C-alpha positions in Angstrom: 102.2 -39.1 -50.6 99.0 -37.5 -51.7 96.9 -40.5 -50.8 97.7 -40.5 -47.0 97.1 -36.7 -46.9 93.7 -37.1 -48.5 92.7 -39.8 -46.0 93.8 -37.6 -43.0 91.9 -34.7 -44.4 88.7 -36.7 -44.7 89.0 -37.9 -41.1 89.3 -34.4 -39.8 86.2 -33.3 -41.7 84.2 -36.3 -40.3 85.0 -35.2 -36.8 83.7 -31.7 -37.4 80.4 -32.7 -39.1 77.9 -34.4 -36.7 77.0 -38.0 -37.5 73.2 -37.5 -37.4 71.6 -34.3 -38.5 67.9 -35.3 -38.6 67.4 -34.4 -34.9 69.0 -31.0 -35.1 65.5 -29.3 -35.4 63.9 -31.3 -32.6 62.5 -29.3 -29.6 64.5 -29.3 -26.4 63.6 -31.7 -23.7 61.9 -30.4 -20.5 64.2 -30.1 -17.6 62.7 -31.7 -14.4 63.9 -30.7 -11.1 64.2 -33.0 -8.2 63.0 -30.5 -5.6 60.3 -31.7 -3.3 57.5 -29.4 -2.1 57.0 -29.7 1.6 53.9 -28.8 3.4 54.1 -26.0 5.9 54.6 -27.5 9.2 51.7 -26.9 11.7 52.8 -25.5 15.0 52.6 -28.0 17.8 50.9 -27.6 21.1 54.3 -27.0 22.7 54.8 -24.0 20.4 54.2 -20.7 22.4 52.6 -19.2 19.3 50.1 -22.1 19.0 46.4 -21.0 19.1 43.8 -23.6 19.7 40.4 -23.6 17.9 38.9 -23.3 21.4 40.9 -20.1 22.0 40.2 -18.6 18.6 37.1 -20.1 17.0 36.5 -19.5 13.3 34.5 -16.4 12.5 31.2 -17.7 10.9 29.5 -14.3 11.2 31.1 -11.0 10.1 31.4 -8.8 13.1 31.7 -5.0 12.8 30.9 -5.1 9.0 27.8 -3.9 7.2 25.7 -6.5 5.5 25.3 -6.2 1.7 22.0 -5.1 0.1 21.1 -8.6 -1.0 21.1 -9.9 2.5 19.0 -6.9 3.7 16.4 -7.5 0.9 16.2 -11.2 1.8 15.5 -10.3 5.4 12.8 -7.7 4.4 10.8 -10.1 2.1 9.5 -12.4 4.9 8.7 -9.4 7.2 6.8 -7.7 4.4 4.9 -10.9 3.5 3.9 -11.3 7.2 2.7 -7.7 7.5 0.6 -8.0 4.2 -0.8 -11.3 5.3 -1.8 -9.9 8.7 -3.4 -6.8 7.0 -5.4 -9.1 4.7 -6.7 -11.1 7.6 -7.7 -8.0 9.5 -9.4 -6.6 6.4 -11.3 -9.8 5.9 -12.5 -9.7 9.5 -13.5 -6.0 9.1 -15.5 -6.9 5.9 -17.2 -9.8 7.6 -18.2 -7.7 10.6 -19.5 -5.0 8.3 -21.6 -7.4 6.3 -23.0 -8.9 9.4 -23.9 -5.4 10.6 -25.7 -4.7 7.3 -27.7 -7.9 7.5 -28.8 -7.1 11.0 -29.6 -3.4 10.7 -30.9 -3.0 7.1 -33.7 -5.5 7.5 -35.1 -3.7 10.5 -37.9 -1.2 10.2 -36.7 2.5 10.2 -36.2 3.9 13.6 -37.9 7.4 14.2 -35.0 9.8 14.9 -35.3 11.3 18.4 -35.4 15.1 18.7 -32.0 15.3 20.4 -29.2 12.9 19.5 -26.1 12.2 21.5 -23.1 12.3 19.0 -21.3 9.7 21.1 -24.1 7.2 20.7 -24.1 7.4 16.9 -21.4 4.7 16.7 -23.8 2.1 18.2 -26.4 3.0 15.5 -24.1 3.3 12.5 -25.9 2.1 9.3 -29.2 2.0 11.2 -32.2 2.9 9.1 -33.9 6.0 10.5 -36.8 8.2 9.5 -37.3 12.0 10.1 -39.7 14.7 9.1 -39.1 18.4 8.5 -38.4 21.1 5.9 -35.3 21.3 3.8 -33.2 24.5 4.1 -32.2 24.8 0.5 -30.8 28.2 1.3 -28.1 26.4 3.3 -27.3 23.8 0.7 -23.7 22.6 0.5 -21.9 20.7 -2.3 -19.1 18.3 -1.7 -16.8 17.6 -4.6 -15.9 17.2 -7.2 -16.9 13.5 -7.1 -16.7 11.1 -10.0 -19.6 8.8 -10.9 -19.6 6.7 -14.1 -16.8 8.8 -15.5 -18.7 12.1 -14.9 -17.8 14.9 -12.5 -20.4 16.0 -10.0 -21.1 16.8 -6.4 -22.9 15.4 -3.4 -25.8 17.6 -2.2 -26.0 18.1 1.5 -29.1 19.9 2.7 -30.0 20.7 6.4 -33.4 19.3 7.5 -35.2 21.5 10.0 -37.6 19.4 12.1 -40.7 20.4 13.9 -39.0 20.7 17.3 -36.6 23.2 15.8 -33.5 20.9 15.7 -31.7 20.4 12.4 -29.8 17.5 11.0 -27.6 17.1 7.8 -29.0 15.0 5.0 -26.9 13.7 2.1 -29.5 13.8 -0.7 -27.3 12.2 -3.4 -25.2 13.0 -6.4 -25.7 15.6 -9.1 -23.9 16.3 -12.4 -21.7 19.4 -12.3 -23.8 21.1 -14.9 -26.6 21.2 -12.2 -24.4 22.8 -9.6 -26.6 25.9 -9.7 -29.8 24.8 -7.9 -31.8 26.9 -10.3 -31.1 24.3 -13.0 -32.9 21.6 -10.9 -36.1 23.0 -9.6 -37.6 19.5 -9.4 -34.9 18.6 -6.9 -35.9 21.3 -4.4 -39.0 20.0 -2.6 -40.9 22.5 -0.5 -43.2 21.9 2.5 -42.9 19.1 5.0 -41.0 16.0 3.7 -40.2 12.6 5.2 -36.6 11.5 4.9 -35.7 7.8 5.2 -32.0 7.0 5.3 -29.1 5.6 7.1 -27.6 7.1 10.2 -23.8 7.4 9.7 -20.8 8.2 11.8 -18.8 11.4 11.0 -16.5 10.9 8.0 -12.8 11.0 8.3 -10.5 12.9 6.0 -7.6 11.1 4.3 -4.1 12.5 3.7 -4.7 13.3 0.0 -7.9 15.4 0.4 -7.4 19.2 0.6 -8.8 21.2 3.5 -12.4 22.5 3.2 -13.0 26.2 2.7 -16.4 26.8 4.2 -16.1 30.6 3.9 -16.0 30.1 0.1 -18.6 27.3 0.1 -16.0 24.8 -1.0 -16.1 21.3 0.6 -13.9 18.5 -0.5 -15.0 16.0 2.1 -18.0 15.9 4.5 -16.7 17.3 7.8 -19.9 16.8 9.8 -18.8 18.9 12.8 -17.7 21.8 10.5 -20.8 21.7 8.4 -23.1 21.5 11.5 -21.4 24.5 13.0 -21.8 26.5 9.7 -25.6 25.7 9.5 -26.5 25.6 13.2 -27.3 21.9 12.9 -26.7 18.9 15.1 -23.6 16.9 14.1 -25.8 14.2 12.7 -25.4 12.8 9.2 -28.1 10.9 7.4 -27.8 9.4 3.9 -31.2 9.5 2.2 -32.2 6.1 0.8 -35.9 6.6 0.3 -37.3 4.5 -2.5 -34.3 2.2 -2.6 -34.5 -1.5 -2.1 -32.3 -3.3 0.5 -29.9 -4.5 -2.3 -29.5 -1.0 -3.7 -29.0 0.4 -0.2 -26.2 -2.2 0.4 -24.4 -1.2 -2.8 -25.0 2.5 -2.1 -23.4 2.3 1.4 -20.4 0.1 0.1 -19.6 2.8 -2.5 -19.5 5.6 0.0 
C-alpha cells in the first residue's frame, strides 16, 4: 500500500516543478506589434482646403523679420571694400597730379611776386616758386605750434615781410626748437635791412577737426589761418614758404611734409 502512494506523490511533485530550469533567468523576448504606420494623406485637388503651390508659394525670404547681425556684417564687408578701393584710387590720382604739378612748377625760375595779389588767383599758382624783397617785421612775429620735428617740440616762425610798395605778405621762415621761442635767444635769425625771400606760393591752409581754435589775442596759433593772421598784422592774405638755399629735391620733401 505504501508503494503506490509513493509513486502518486512523486508524480504530483513532478507536475509542480518545471521540467527545464536553465531558461528561467533568460531576458524576456521583445513584443512586436503588427500595427502599420500610414503616411498622412495629402489633400486632393477636390478638397476645399487644398492650397496649390501657385496660390501659396514657399517663403524663401523672411518677410517682416529683422536680419541677424551676421547677415548685416556680410552685407557691409563688400560695401566697405568698395569704398576703400575707390578712396585709394582717388588718393593715387591726387598724388600723381600733385607730383606732376611739382615737376612742372619747381623747375621753373622764381616768379617775381607782383605788388598786389588776387587771393582767388593763388590756386592757379599753388607751389609756384616766387621771389620778393622787403623788410621783416620781427615785432609782428607769430609762432604756430607746438609742432614736432625729429621727436622734438618746436614752432613754425611766421614773419610779415613789408615790401617797398608798402604791401605786406606772410612768410613761413621755418621751424625752431621750443627753447628758442623767445626771439632774444636767436639773434642770428633776426635779419635786419632789406632781404630777398625765395619760396613757394601756397594756398591758405585748412584746419582739421582735431586742431583747437587759434587765440590771436593771446598770441597762440595752433594752425596757420592765413586770413586771420593777415588781418592781425595788416598783411595781404598771401602765404609764402621760404625755401632759399634749398635744392629742388629738398624743396620737394619740404613741401610734402607740410
